[in-house]
C-alpha positions, 0 to 999 in steps of 0.5 A: 481242186474240188469245188463244193456247192455254193450256198450264199447267205443272201440270195442274188435275187435278194441283193438285186431286189435291194439294189433295184429298190434303192436306185428306183427310190433315188430316181423317183425322189429326184424326179419328184423333187425336180418335177415339183419344183418345176411345177411350183415355179410354173404356178408361181409364174402363172400367178404373177401373170394373173396378178399383173393382168388384173392390175393392167385391166384395172389401171386401164379402167382407171385411166379411161375414167381419168382421161374422160375427165380430162377430155371433158374439161378440155372440151369445156374450157373454151366456152369460159372466155365467151361468157366472161361478161356475164358472170351468172352464165358461168353456172350454166357451163359447170352445170352442163359439164356435170350434166354431160359427164355422169362420172364428174362429181363437181366442177368449178371455175375459180377466178383470181382474187377480185377478178369481178369487183362486184363479186368480191375477193372470191368468185368461183361458180361451183356445181355439184351432185346432190344426195338425190343426184340432182345437180346444184350450184353455189358460190364456192369461195368464202372467207372460210374456204379460201380456195386460192390456197388449195392445191387444186388451184395453186399447183396448176397456177405455178406449173402453168399446166393442167394438173391432177392434184393429190387425193384429199377430203374436200371440207367445204366443197364436195365433203368427200374424198376426191381428186381434182383435175384443174386446167389453168385459163389465160387471157390473150396477154397470157395472164392467168385469170381462172382455173377450171376444175372437175372433181372426181369422187374416189369412191368409184375408183376405190371400189374398182380397186377394192374389187380386184380379186386376183387371189382368194386371200389377197387384198389391194392397195392404191397409193397416190403420187406422194405414196399416201394410201388411197385404198387400204384394208385399214381405213385409218391409214387412208390419207393419213399415212404413206408407205414410208411412214407406215413401214418406218423402222423396217429395213430390207432390200425388197421394201427399198426396191418397192418404194423406189419403184413406186416413187419412179412409177415403175411396175414390179413385184417383191417378196416381203416379210410382214408380221412373220409371214411372207407376202408377194406384192405386185404393183403397177403405176397409173400413168395419168396421175402417177398413182400406184395400184398393188395386190398383196398376196400371202406366199402360201396362197401362191403355193396352195395349188403346188401343195395340192399337186405335191400331196397327190404326187406323194400318194401316186408315188407311194402307190407306184413304188409299192406296185414296182416292189411287187412286180420287181420281186416277182420278175427277179425271182423268175430271172435269177433262180437259185444256183444248183451246181457249179461246173468244174473250171477248166484248168487251162483257163486257170493257167491263162489259156483263154482260147480253150473251149469253155464249159457248156452252160445251158441254164439262163442264170449267173452261171450263164453270165459267167460263161459269157464273161469268160467268152468275152475275155477271149475276144477282148484282146482282138477288140483291144487292138481294134479300139487302139487303132480307133483311139489313135485315129481319134487322137490324130483327128483331135490334133488336126482339129487343134491345128485348125483352131490354131489357124483360126486363132492366128487368123484373128490377129493382124499378120500383114507387116509392116502394118501400115505401108502407106503411112510414113509416120508409123512403122509397126510389126508384131509376132506371137508364137503359142507354147501349145497349138493354141495359146492365150497371148494376144495383140491387136491394133488399128488406126482411127482418127489419126490415132493408133489404138493398140493392145498386148495381153497375156491370158492366165494359163495355156491351151484351149481355155486361154485361147477362148479368153484371148479371142473374147478379149481381142473382139471386145477390144475392137468393139469397145475401142471403136467408140471409147478413146480413153485407155482406162475406160477401154480397160474398165469395160474389158475388165467388167465384161470378163469378170462377169460370169468368170467362174473359172477365175481366169484373168488377162494382163493387158497394156492398152495405148493410144498414140496420136500420130500428129502430136506423139501424145501417148495415152495408156493404161496398164492392167498387171502387164509387163511395162513396155521399153522405150528406145529414144532417137538417141538409142537410150533404153528406158522402161515406160512409167506404168501403174501396175493396176489389177489384171482384167477379169478379177474384180468387177468395177476396179478403178483403173488409172490411165497415164499419158506422156509424149514421145518424140519422132523416131522413138520406138515402143517395145512391148512384150509378154512375160514369155520373153523374159521368162524363157528358160533353158535346160538349166531352168535359167530365165532370159530376164530383163537385163539380157533383154535390155542388153539385146536391145542395146545391140540392135537399137537401129533395127526396124521393128520387123527385123528387131522382132525376128532377132528377138525370137532368135535370141530367145531360141539361142537362150533356150538351147533346145529347151521346150517352150513353156509359155506363149511368146509375143512381141510388138514393136511400134516406131513413131517416125 
């Protein structure tokens, strides 16, 4: 056969160039997207940390001021009882409190009605700072300013403890927005006679909060204990609206979470849609007064640096891609030269004789690659034999590891029977035979507080996945049952744990029981498992009345229903998995419930251990050589 000159429509170098560019572009795009997302997330984390740091610093400053006021009042209160006989001396106490504490705007000692009969119903020495900074004093209570009904007086009186009142505008007193710390004073008989106060002007605190500049376009809020605005860009809302009234009609989860956190004095952050724009709200409580300080920042502000980084990366990426195109094209053209000639292919190679000597190709191009490919084929059979040996060795290693896994799995189950030889009130035996090296059936039991806790279960599927769920279920049962004594609560806990992150949708049927060894009371809960059989002292066999419920792991939070009954002594519980009744023979015939009951009637007098061995002999006789298709587990409990 004559081979002509090969003239491709598209050069090999051109095709390689296109493929290299496509792969490079995909890798670059994916890497760029991943790096950009990671960078954006990192910047967002840093911005969140920065916001909370600013909040923390501000709150510490606010707390320091508030605590200083509390300490000043506490250190002054003890002087009041010393001068009660001289009412005019009380003015010196309030004046000295202001003189020694520059951050306190005003202070009053407000007495109960008619405490001083000569002074009338209202007597409250009050000192405050005038416009020029001088300390002035006057009698606070009047017919038009009845302080006895003010929050700063009534609430500490009712609570019998010191109290920071809600921010208010003090008409008739300080004539400005303030909050008051009030401490009730009691006589030797425990009767309230006065309240000593310290007024803190909120101008300094609001200025402190307003000066937070976490981000260029952010603004700040401060809310009182009842969520009223103390600081807000819209001054009309201050002390006139709460976060509930100003957001009335809005319904989204982020708002509800923020409102709940503010009411419960928790810190956090939420992403909110306000006016069509996304805003991050960072908030943290002031522990002393249960106020909340918040920073509101546009989402675009947090992503500003990420956008700058993205634009820089796009420019650099385009430059790098162009540079790669130029270098790749030049390199490929040098490596892959045009094909000039093609040597005659050896006839013996065409007939399949791969031992024939190959043509000598000296050029370093596609022909050399073709030469090397044929040369590799000559050694492929030898390599195949070597690889087959290696594969066989790996298979044996895997089988060995599965045997080890089987030993580990079976080692997790109780295997010493009879289980409690030292006890005369219980006889228990169990046996599990997996269909494969490892399986998904399980059983376990233990005695605590003279009660027998036991479980039998069947995980969906077989093999390694089922064995992993089986191991988790066994460990969870031991752990949960150690502190919960209700079967339905144990099953609910197991269900919630297995359902969490159950992407494989595996499930486990289970039956859990708790038998009181003193009274015979049996509490139990079923989760989609076969109902146990009961053999009473007279040899009668019946099926335990169970509510099916759902298997474990399907739905988180399913309400499992427990049941209870009482069994008499010499009663046997026969528990099993569906591998018993669904055992097949070569004709696909199942053992079934009827044959199982008939078998038990013939062996009602057998002890648990003997009965289990006879059960497996019965299953083997029924299968008649057919391969076991499912895990088989039997557990017998005899209450003596």
